Rosetta silent file (secondary structure, phi, psi, omega in degrees, C-alpha in Angstrom):
SEQUENCE: MTEPLPDVYVFASSDGELLGFSVKTDGTNLPANVSWDHRDVVPMTATSLARFVPHAEIALANLIMRGYHLARLTAQIVPFPQPNRNSS
SCORE:     score description
SCORE:     0.000 S_00000001
   1 L     0.000  132.526 -178.781    0.000    0.000    0.000 S_00000001
   2 L   -88.999  147.663  178.230    1.404    3.398   -0.954 S_00000001
   3 L   -79.971  148.757  177.784    1.449    6.338    1.402 S_00000001
   4 L   -67.716  148.995  179.268   -0.490    9.467    0.418 S_00000001
   5 L   -71.021  143.817  176.384    1.589   12.294   -1.013 S_00000001
   6 L   -69.014  157.203  178.125    2.262   15.226    1.303 S_00000001
   7 E   -87.090  151.066  172.153    0.534   18.513    0.572 S_00000001
   8 E  -116.783  130.417 -179.176    2.304   21.647   -0.646 S_00000001
   9 E  -100.151  125.114 -175.158    0.865   24.978    0.460 S_00000001
  10 E  -100.488  129.235  178.753    1.125   27.727   -2.131 S_00000001
  11 E  -125.011  150.914  174.089    1.528   31.336   -1.022 S_00000001
  12 E  -120.342  141.624  177.406    1.853   34.583   -2.982 S_00000001
  13 E   -70.388  151.595 -176.540    3.676   37.645   -1.737 S_00000001
  14 L   -65.397  -23.668  177.991    1.446   40.657   -1.147 S_00000001
  15 L   -87.535   -3.258  176.095    3.366   42.632   -3.792 S_00000001
  16 L    77.337   12.062 -177.966    2.762   39.888   -6.400 S_00000001
  17 L   -92.710  -23.533 -174.515    6.468   39.357   -7.122 S_00000001
  18 E  -129.781  150.492  165.397    7.016   35.951   -5.484 S_00000001
  19 E  -111.999  138.834  175.926    5.369   32.585   -5.041 S_00000001
  20 E  -120.264  133.897  178.313    6.272   30.590   -1.968 S_00000001
  21 E  -116.319  131.792 -176.134    5.746   26.846   -1.662 S_00000001
  22 E  -139.877  150.268  172.791    5.884   25.261    1.774 S_00000001
  23 L   -87.427   -7.819  177.986    5.283   21.910    3.401 S_00000001
  24 L   -94.253  136.077 -175.443    4.025   23.797    6.475 S_00000001
  25 L   -61.295  -32.700 -177.688    0.350   24.763    6.493 S_00000001
  26 L   -97.924   -0.924  177.980    1.051   28.260    7.799 S_00000001
  27 L    67.249   25.061 -177.340    4.174   28.907    5.688 S_00000001
  28 L   -67.020  -12.568  177.123    6.300   29.754    8.722 S_00000001
  29 L   -93.243    4.344  173.477    9.426   28.505    6.961 S_00000001
  30 L   -84.386  158.869 -178.706    9.046   31.148    4.211 S_00000001
  31 L   -53.858  132.917 -176.008   11.000   34.434    4.553 S_00000001
  32 L   -79.782  -15.178 -179.308    9.532   36.525    7.377 S_00000001
  33 L   -83.611    7.770  178.667   10.343   39.878    5.742 S_00000001
  34 L  -122.285  140.492  175.698    7.619   39.241    3.128 S_00000001
  35 L   -87.835  122.513 -174.604    3.862   39.279    3.688 S_00000001
  36 E  -109.455  138.142  175.270    2.408   35.994    2.369 S_00000001
  37 E  -114.258  129.595  179.745   -1.181   35.257    1.284 S_00000001
  38 E   -67.731  133.460 -177.860   -2.369   31.631    1.124 S_00000001
  39 E  -118.047  -40.943 -170.807   -3.425   30.683   -2.437 S_00000001
  40 E  -163.041  165.913  172.038   -3.738   26.935   -2.897 S_00000001
  41 E  -131.493  127.425 -178.565   -2.966   23.428   -1.663 S_00000001
  42 E  -134.775  157.537  174.548   -1.636   20.838   -4.113 S_00000001
  43 E   -69.450  151.820 -178.632   -0.093   17.354   -3.835 S_00000001
  44 L   -79.080   78.516  175.117    3.708   17.251   -3.849 S_00000001
  45 L  -135.030  153.981  178.176    4.178   16.142   -7.444 S_00000001
  46 H   -61.918  -36.640  179.431    6.022   17.731  -10.355 S_00000001
  47 H   -62.807  -42.787  179.475    2.781   17.772  -12.345 S_00000001
  48 H   -67.626  -40.682 -178.675    0.961   19.766   -9.665 S_00000001
  49 H   -72.590  -25.210 -179.282    3.837   22.220   -9.225 S_00000001
  50 L   -64.125  -17.856  175.222    4.180   22.707  -12.989 S_00000001
  51 L   -66.576  -22.276 -172.966    0.959   24.758  -12.889 S_00000001
  52 L  -112.259  -31.117 -174.938    2.916   27.433  -11.012 S_00000001
  53 L  -132.862  148.760 -179.168    6.594   27.189  -12.036 S_00000001
  54 L   -73.139  -27.729 -178.456    8.415   26.316  -15.266 S_00000001
  55 L  -115.477   75.463 -175.142   10.982   24.033  -13.569 S_00000001
  56 H   -63.470  -27.518 -179.445    8.824   21.900  -11.306 S_00000001
  57 H   -65.780  -37.325  178.618   11.639   19.395  -10.699 S_00000001
  58 H   -68.097  -44.147  178.178   13.726   22.086   -8.977 S_00000001
  59 H   -60.347  -43.105  179.705   10.761   23.171   -6.855 S_00000001
  60 H   -62.919  -43.671  178.891   10.100   19.547   -5.906 S_00000001
  61 H   -62.684  -42.736  178.830   13.745   18.978   -4.943 S_00000001
  62 H   -64.833  -39.583  178.461   13.777   22.132   -2.776 S_00000001
  63 H   -63.813  -40.159  179.853   10.555   21.107   -1.052 S_00000001
  64 H   -69.385  -43.929 -174.695   11.970   17.668   -0.269 S_00000001
  65 H   -82.007  -41.241 -173.699   15.361   18.965    0.900 S_00000001
  66 L  -111.339  -21.214 -177.885   14.480   22.312    2.554 S_00000001
  67 L    91.077    0.315  177.060   10.726   22.244    3.043 S_00000001
  68 E  -155.518  163.948  175.949   10.139   25.338    0.929 S_00000001
  69 E  -149.411  140.444  176.156   10.733   26.832   -2.515 S_00000001
  70 E  -115.097  140.521  178.130   10.567   30.431   -3.764 S_00000001
  71 E  -134.399  130.661  178.296    9.770   31.441   -7.335 S_00000001
  72 E   -83.386  132.668  179.259    9.945   34.948   -8.771 S_00000001
  73 L   -95.290  -21.297 -178.197    6.932   35.945  -10.869 S_00000001
  74 L  -117.264  163.864  177.225    8.343   39.221  -12.175 S_00000001
  75 L   -71.240  142.407  176.186   11.652   40.172  -13.725 S_00000001
  76 L   -88.827  121.608 -177.257   14.324   41.294  -11.330 S_00000001
  77 L   -93.853  121.475  178.547   15.513   44.747  -12.352 S_00000001
  78 L  -110.971  115.520 -177.797   19.187   45.386  -11.755 S_00000001
  79 L   -70.425  150.133  174.638   20.142   49.049  -12.246 S_00000001
  80 L   -69.558  146.257  178.152   23.244   49.960  -14.225 S_00000001
  81 L   -67.729  147.773  177.260   26.073   51.254  -12.068 S_00000001
  82 L   -79.203  143.407  178.803   26.544   55.004  -11.970 S_00000001
  83 L   -66.997  149.160 -179.804   29.760   56.314  -13.513 S_00000001
  84 L   -78.331  -23.328 -179.393   32.438   57.436  -11.077 S_00000001
  85 L  -142.308  163.948  177.328   33.292   60.560  -13.060 S_00000001
  86 L   -76.596  141.025  177.092   31.778   62.735  -15.719 S_00000001
  87 L   -92.507  146.016 -176.884   32.723   61.855  -19.265 S_00000001
  88 L  -102.168    0.000    0.000   33.944   64.640  -21.535 S_00000001
C-alpha cells in the first residue's frame, strides 16, 4: 500500500512578485520579511507544481530537501552602475 503524497501549500507575496511553496500549512518557513497570502494546496508532485513554475523538478527537490521553494513571478531589475566621473 502506498502512502499518500504530502501537501504543498502555495503562497503569494502581497506585492505579487514571489510565489512561496511550503510543506508547512502556515508557511512559517518562508522568509519573514515578506507578507504571504495563502493561495492553494496541491499534492507534492512535479505535475501539480508545474501549474505554477516552469521548472517543477527544482521546486520539488527544494521542497523535499528544505521544506520550501521560492519562485519569482516578475523580472528582477538590476540598475546599471553610476559612472564614477563625468565623461567629456
